[in-house]
NUTOR-137970 format. One record per residue (C-alpha): x, y, z; residue in one letter; residue number from 1. Coordinates in steps of 0.02 Angstrom, whole numbers, plus 50000, padded with zeros to 5 digits. Layout:
# residues N
X, Y, Z, A, NUM .
...
# end
This chain:
# residues 134
52038, 49629, 48143, M, 1 .
52001, 49602, 48328, T, 2 .
52093, 49690, 48469, I, 3 .
52168, 49523, 48518, E, 4 .
52237, 49499, 48342, N, 5 .
52309, 49674, 48340, E, 6 .
52394, 49646, 48508, L, 7 .
52458, 49477, 48449, F, 8 .
52536, 49549, 48292, N, 9 .
52611, 49697, 48385, L, 10 .
52688, 49584, 48518, A, 11 .
52750, 49460, 48388, L, 12 .
52837, 49600, 48294, N, 13 .
52913, 49671, 48454, A, 14 .
52978, 49497, 48498, R, 15 .
53085, 49497, 48340, T, 16 .
53185, 49639, 48418, N, 17 .
53214, 49553, 48585, A, 18 .
53393, 49554, 48647, Y, 19 .
53411, 49384, 48731, A, 20 .
53590, 49321, 48700, P, 21 .
53604, 49242, 48873, Y, 22 .
53440, 49148, 48893, S, 23 .
53394, 49131, 48710, G, 24 .
53214, 49161, 48765, F, 25 .
53139, 49304, 48664, A, 26 .
52978, 49381, 48728, V, 27 .
52864, 49516, 48659, G, 28 .
52722, 49610, 48742, A, 29 .
52586, 49728, 48683, A, 30 .
52471, 49839, 48786, I, 31 .
52302, 49910, 48743, L, 32 .
52293, 50079, 48832, A, 33 .
52142, 50149, 48739, S, 34 .
52043, 50109, 48583, E, 35 .
52175, 50197, 48478, K, 36 .
52332, 50175, 48582, A, 37 .
52436, 50017, 48587, M, 38 .
52615, 49998, 48645, F, 39 .
52741, 49858, 48632, S, 40 .
52902, 49802, 48712, G, 41 .
53027, 49659, 48708, C, 42 .
53143, 49584, 48835, N, 43 .
53317, 49658, 48844, V, 44 .
53447, 49555, 48936, E, 45 .
53610, 49614, 49010, N, 46 .
53774, 49525, 49046, V, 47 .
53746, 49576, 49228, S, 48 .
53604, 49451, 49238, Y, 49 .
53466, 49479, 49301, P, 50 .
53479, 49667, 49268, C, 51 .
53384, 49657, 49104, G, 52 .
53205, 49706, 49076, T, 53 .
53054, 49602, 49034, C, 54 .
52947, 49635, 48880, A, 55 .
52802, 49690, 48989, E, 56 .
52912, 49819, 49074, T, 57 .
52964, 49890, 48905, G, 58 .
52784, 49903, 48847, A, 59 .
52731, 49987, 49009, I, 60 .
52875, 50112, 48994, A, 61 .
52824, 50153, 48815, A, 62 .
52643, 50177, 48870, M, 63 .
52690, 50293, 49014, V, 64 .
52814, 50390, 48906, A, 65 .
52671, 50424, 48785, A, 66 .
52564, 50493, 48926, G, 67 .
52446, 50347, 48956, Y, 68 .
52411, 50276, 49129, R, 69 .
52286, 50134, 49104, Q, 70 .
52313, 49957, 49041, I, 71 .
52150, 49889, 48969, K, 72 .
52231, 49726, 48910, A, 73 .
52405, 49655, 48885, I, 74 .
52469, 49512, 48778, L, 75 .
52633, 49419, 48809, I, 76 .
52707, 49307, 48675, I, 77 .
52851, 49182, 48672, A, 78 .
52898, 49019, 48590, D, 79 .
52812, 48913, 48724, T, 80 .
52637, 48868, 48781, D, 81 .
52684, 48910, 48962, E, 82 .
52712, 49097, 48955, I, 83 .
52649, 49208, 49097, R, 84 .
52709, 49373, 49170, P, 85 .
52834, 49355, 49312, C, 86 .
52787, 49419, 49485, G, 87 .
52883, 49580, 49461, N, 88 .
52791, 49617, 49299, C, 89 .
52623, 49571, 49375, L, 90 .
52650, 49703, 49509, Q, 91 .
52700, 49829, 49375, K, 92 .
52546, 49786, 49273, I, 93 .
52436, 49805, 49428, S, 94 .
52496, 49985, 49450, E, 95 .
52404, 50031, 49290, F, 96 .
52266, 49900, 49281, A, 97 .
52111, 49840, 49370, T, 98 .
52089, 49666, 49443, P, 99 .
51983, 49623, 49290, E, 100 .
52113, 49676, 49161, T, 101 .
52141, 49537, 49036, L, 102 .
52312, 49459, 49013, I, 103 .
52328, 49359, 48853, Y, 104 .
52468, 49230, 48847, C, 105 .
52519, 49171, 48674, A, 106 .
52638, 49055, 48585, N, 107 .
52699, 49102, 48411, L, 108 .
52538, 49041, 48330, Q, 109 .
52395, 49092, 48444, Q, 110 .
52332, 49146, 48613, I, 111 .
52341, 48992, 48724, V, 112 .
52271, 49059, 48887, K, 113 .
52181, 49214, 48949, T, 114 .
52185, 49269, 49131, Y, 115 .
52118, 49413, 49230, R, 116 .
52251, 49506, 49330, L, 117 .
52169, 49450, 49492, I, 118 .
52189, 49268, 49438, D, 119 .
52378, 49287, 49429, L, 120 .
52404, 49416, 49566, L, 121 .
52265, 49401, 49696, P, 122 .
52359, 49496, 49832, Q, 123 .
52451, 49638, 49745, Q, 124 .
52530, 49777, 49844, F, 125 .
52426, 49934, 49846, S, 126 .
52456, 50118, 49878, F, 127 .
52354, 50109, 50038, S, 128 .
52483, 49991, 50113, E, 129 .
52620, 50122, 50116, R, 130 .
52667, 50164, 50295, K, 131 .
52700, 50348, 50260, D, 132 .
52521, 50374, 50199, G, 133 .
52579, 50479, 50051, K, 134 .
# end
């Protein structure tokens, strides 16, 4: 099984646990942190919309909680051909990724588009831009 297939299955399974009673739009995400470490997440909505969390955020939190700090690839899955990470999630992904990190976007059957992080977020904020220099 390829890495892409493993990420797809992990994200698809995570999506089944999404809590999306307000939008009805369930999303799953899976991260490859190392050859043996993968993490998943799903979107979790809240009645105080938009205070919920995206699937990518959940997967990143699981990765960080397990002690990993590098995203080698991420896959996002939803019941649409037009799924991409939102701007907020792209910035979160960039904190742990390189500009060349692959972002796989999938519908419920297959990966429909693959991007590099730099394709979706060419001007991310960086640590060097902080005014306090710390």
